PLY file of the C-alpha trace (Angstrom):
ply
format ascii 1.0
element vertex 55
property float x
property float y
property float z
element edge 54
property int vertex1
property int vertex2
end_header
-70.13 11.22 247.20
-73.56 12.85 246.84
-72.24 16.04 248.36
-69.41 16.29 245.81
-71.84 15.77 242.96
-74.10 18.50 244.29
-71.13 20.87 244.59
-70.04 20.07 241.03
-73.55 20.66 239.75
-73.80 24.01 241.53
-70.42 24.97 240.08
-71.63 24.12 236.55
-74.78 26.20 237.05
-72.67 29.15 238.18
-70.45 28.81 235.11
-73.56 28.66 232.89
-74.96 31.80 234.54
-71.69 33.65 234.02
-71.56 32.59 230.37
-75.11 33.82 229.80
-74.21 37.19 231.34
-71.05 37.45 229.22
-72.96 36.62 226.04
-75.65 39.19 226.86
-73.03 41.86 227.60
-71.25 41.04 224.33
-74.51 41.35 222.42
-75.25 44.74 224.00
-71.74 46.00 223.23
-71.87 44.81 219.62
-75.28 46.42 219.07
-73.95 49.64 220.56
-70.93 49.69 218.30
-73.10 49.01 215.24
-75.33 51.93 216.17
-72.31 54.13 216.73
-70.86 53.09 213.39
-74.10 54.04 211.62
-74.25 57.39 213.40
-70.65 58.24 212.55
-71.21 57.12 208.96
-74.27 59.36 208.62
-72.42 62.29 210.20
-69.43 61.96 207.89
-71.75 61.70 204.88
-73.50 64.93 205.88
-70.21 66.71 206.46
-68.93 65.51 203.09
-72.08 66.81 201.36
-71.76 70.21 203.05
-68.09 70.47 202.11
-68.92 69.69 198.47
-71.75 72.23 198.50
-69.41 74.94 199.81
-66.78 74.39 197.14
0 1
1 2
2 3
3 4
4 5
5 6
6 7
7 8
8 9
9 10
10 11
11 12
12 13
13 14
14 15
15 16
16 17
17 18
18 19
19 20
20 21
21 22
22 23
23 24
24 25
25 26
26 27
27 28
28 29
29 30
30 31
31 32
32 33
33 34
34 35
35 36
36 37
37 38
38 39
39 40
40 41
41 42
42 43
43 44
44 45
45 46
46 47
47 48
48 49
49 50
50 51
51 52
52 53
53 54
């Protein structure tokens, strides 16, 4: 019985480690997309200003 409990506990720790990695990866991806969104927004704003200046 003790062996099964130890196996179950190890399994839960593995699941916890995987969840931590998934959450960290999600955070990195979301921060990257936010940065990309800001960069694209700034670029489109600059292009819009230059188009209006050239009219």
